[in-house]
C-alpha angles and dihedrals in degrees: 000000000000091000091053091054091048090048091051091049092049091047091049092050091047092052092048089050092051091047093051091049090051091050091048090052091049092049089049092054092047091052092043091052092047092048093049090044089056093045093050091044091055091047093050092045091054091047102042104015091238141067134173127192145177117207131164126222098241102020134113089208131080139161125218127185136178138186123229112178103300097346129092116199116197122194125194115203126196123177091350096306131105105247098171139017122189128184122205137175112247145115139217128199111243093174096091107034112173123228121260090255092053092049092045093050093045093049094042090054087066107022128034121226114259122208096207112037145050127358120206111204124197120180122173130169109233118183090343093308125106115238106203118195122177123178122189096211141133104274091207090056092047095053094048097060140077118225137205090241120078091209091061092042090054090053092049092047091053093045091054097038096050100030095244103177 
């Protein structure tokens, strides 16, 4: 009887140990993906003066895209590695970029902020200064709406047209 109890205790500790290792590995991959996402975003921003990304709070997957003249390059990242790169023909108008407050208000009129979900990142160099806009929103809600701003509508059109998600 005593040996059964000891065996159950050892088994329980072993299972807890395995579970904690699995959680640590998952956390490592989430952090690794986020770190590489940031590194690639900075590189693309320096190269093309713009970068857009969709990342989730607890995900090992993210999507980054950038515009260079009439080309859109879309990167899919999993576990901190580029697993796919697609190139499409398309343009976006960077001449009338709204302020963060305008984007925020326009998006919030259609999609509420979510505390645990997707983050849409928009970073554009304007007059040599990076304009960073991050919105913690439901990406599905974002891509299903039309906005007052043509800049946002161009982003949504490309997301839907090229399956960026």
